[in-house]
N, C-alpha and C positions, 0 to 999 in steps of 0.2 A: 800599201797605203791606199792605192787606187781602189782595190777591192773593198776596203773599209768604207771609202767614200761612196762607192756604188751601193753598198748595203745600206748605208745611212740615208742616201737619197731615195732608195726604194722604200725604206720604212717611212720616211717623211711623206712620200707620195701616197702610200697606203693610208696613212693617218688623214691626209687631206681628203682622199676619196671617201673614207669612212665618215668624216665630218660632213662632207657634202651630201651623202646619201642618208645619214641618220635623221636629219630634220624632216626630210620628205616622208620617210617611213613613219615618223612620229605623228605626222599630221594626217595620216589616213583616217577618214571618219570611221566611227564604230559601226557595227552592223545595226542599221536603223531599227530592225525588228526587236532589238533588245531595249530600245528606248521606251519611255512611257507612251501609251497610246493616247492618253488624255492627261492634261495637267490642269488641276483645279485652280481657279482664281477665287478671291474672297467673295463670299455671298454678297449680293447687292452691288458688285463692283461696276457693272455696266461698261465693259470694255469696248473699244472700237479699233485701236491700232495695235500693231505688234512689230517688233524689231528684234534682231539677233546680233550678238557680238561673241564670236566663238561659241561656247556652249551655253551662253546666257540668253534667255528670252526676256524681253521687256514688253509690258502691256500697259496701256494707259486707260484711265477712267473718264467717261463722259460726265460723271457726277461732279467731280471736283479737281480733275487734273492729276490725281495721284498716279504713281507708276509702280507697278509690281514687277519684281525681277525674280525669275525662276531658273533653276539649273535644268536644262533639257535632258541631262543624263539621268536625273533622279526624280524630277518633278518638284523638288523642294524649293520653296520660295519665300520671299519676305518683301515688305514695303520698302522701296528705294526712295521714293519721293512722296512726302506727305501732301495730301490735297489741301486746296484752299477754296473757300467760297468764291464763286464767280469764275473759277477756272474750269477748263475742260481739256481733254487730251484726245486727239484723233490720230492722224498719221504720225509716224515716228521713224527715225533712222539713227544709227550710230556711225560716226565718221571715223577716219583712220587714226585720229588723235584721242579716241575714247570719249567723245562727247556725244551725248544723246540729245538729238534735236526733236522737239515735240510741237506739232501743229495744234493750235488752240481751239479749232472749231469755231464756235460763235463768240469766243472771248477776244478775237481780233489780235492775238499775239502768236509769236513763235518763240518758244523758250529753249534755252540750251542748258543742259545739266552735265555734270561730271558723271559718266556712266559707272564709275567705281563707287563714289561717295554719295551721289545724289545731290550734291551742292549745285545751286543755281548759279550759272556763269554769266548769262546775259539774257535779256528779254527784248524782243523787237515788237513794236506796236504798229499795226496797220489800221488807221482810223476808217479807211474806206472799204475794208474787207467785209464781206457778207458772211461767209462760212469758210474758214481756212481748213481744208480737208486733208491734204496729204502734201508731202514734200520729198525732194530728192537733193542729194548732195553731189556736186560736181567739183572738179579741181579749182574752179574760180568763183563759184557762187552756190547758194542754196535757193532753189526755186520751189514755191508752194502754190497749190491750186486754190482758187476761190470758186466754190461751187455755185455761187449766186451772182457773181459779177464777172464779165469777160476780161479777166486780167490775171497775170501771174505776179506773185509777190516775190521780190528778189532781194536777197541778202548777200552782198559781195563778201568773198573771203580774201583776207590779206595774205601776204607772203608767208609761205609755209603753214597756211591754214589759220593764221591768227584771226581772232574774232574782230570783225569790224565794229565800230561804235554803233550804238542804237540809231543814231541819226543817219547812218549810211543806207538803211533799208529803204526800198522803194517799190514801185509797181511798174508793170509793163503790159500794155493792152494786148489782148489776143485778137488776131485778125485772120483773114483768109477763109478756109472752108468751115471753120468751127463757128457755129451760130448758136447762141444761147437761147433756150426756150424755157417754158415753165418747168419747175422742179429742180433737181440736182443735176448740174451740168458737169464741168471738169471735176474729176475726182482723183483717182490714182495717177501717179506720175513716176516715170523712171527715166534714166538717161542712157543713151548708147551712142558712142562716137561723139559727133558734134551736134547731136539732135536730142530733143526730149520727146518722150512718148507719153501721151495721156489718154485716158478713157473718158468719154462723155456718157454718164450713167443713163440718162433719160432717153437717149437716142440709140444706144448700143453701138457706138462708133469709136474707132481708135484714130488718133491723129499723131503725126510727127510735127514737132514744133521747132522752129529756129530760135534758140535761146538768145540770139542777139536782137531779133526784131519782133518776136511773138507771132510770126506768120505760121499758121497751121495748115497742113495739107492732110487730106483723108488717106488713111491706110486701107487698101483694098483687102477685105476679109474673104473674098471669094464667095459671097453670099451668106456668110455666117454673121451672127449678131451677138453682141455682148451687152444686151440690155441688163440693167442693174449691175453693170461692171463697177466694182468698188476699188479695192487695192490691186496694184500691179506688182509682180515680182519678175525680175529679169535675170536669167542665168545664161550667159553667152547669147545665142540667138533664140533661146527658148523663153517665151513670154507667158507667164501665168496670169490670168485675169480672174479674180475672185468675184463671182456673181452672187451677191448676197441673198436676195429673195429666191433665186433659182437653186440655191443649195448645191452649187457646183463650182469647181475651178476649171476654167477652160484653158487648155494648153495650145499655144500657137507657135509656129516656126516662122521667124521673121525673114523676109526676103531681103536681098541686097538693096541698099539704098532706102530701106524702110518704106518702100512703096507698097509692099504686099505683106500679108501674114496668112499662113495656111493653118487651118484648124487641125491639130493632131488628134484631139479627143478631149474628154471631160473626166475629171477626177471627182469622185463623190464618196460619201460615207453616211451611214445611218447616224453617226455621232455629230453631224453638222446641224447647227441651229442658227441660221442666218449668219454665215461667215462674212466678215467685212474685209479682211486683208490677210496677208501671209508673209512668211519669210522662210528662207532656205538655210539650214545649217545642220551639221552632223549627218548629212546624207538623207535628209527628210524635209518635207514641206510642212510647215506649222501654220495653222490658221486659227484666228481668234473668232469666237462665236458671240456676236452682239445680241442675239436673240430678240431682235426688234419684233414687236407684236406680242411678246410675252410680258405681262404686267411687271414693271420693275419695282420690286419690293426689297426691303433690307435682307430678305432671306432667299431671294431668287438666285439660283445657281448659275455660274458662268464658268467657262473653261476654254482651254486651247486644245485643238485636235491635231494629232500627227497624221499626215497623209503621205502616200508614196509620191515619188517624183514623176511617175508616168501613169497614164490611165490604165 
């Protein structure tokens, strides 16, 4: 009887180990070289932001705030959110609950959609915003940058991520080393630990920001500059800075305490046409091409480009 119990216990242990190992194996990313090198967006779409959720890529339109969703494995896509006159879509991210948050650029809103159905879940309005450029989701709040006014837009998250009412949204002044000047200022934003990191496009500087106070401190880039820095992508301590007019993505290694960042190199491609921001999924970096400077017509072509993770 004891031997039978030992055999049964051994089988049970083997099954547990198999169950524990199988999901990890199943989530290994595919060979990125087999993925599409380019994913076409609708003609005339005028994209600016991009986000990912598993194999899905989302891109928003500056024309009307519509959102296109594509499968990064095949390139096939369709419209998830139908556009509306007066809306725009810039930075976007998907949270752990499958909600797509979209910054509205000049329309002074941050909108939240169901990433599966495209249904609008909530809209937050910021009457004092100049240009809501990008946003980041933390466990307690969503923070968005205003490129024209020295402030962060703050949307608190309730217990277990429940959406706060529209009246709960507010603003936080930016202070410290970050000084706004003519042009686009705070742009891309990410979070690491208890700090936010944002890029100032017109000065080519990076800052760490205390999300409780808005106090900003300069991150020493060791002489490097990220002028025209647009979207930011953070993977561990690797920070990707998409430099739109420069047609490159600069890769930095963040130092401890976020006081320094060391330039590793630059990623580029002949397929880039003013990339504005990026996202990492399936073992690749995906950037969206806004093509600023190319006349935006109903037949102008737009696309997403796949890039390697390293220069």
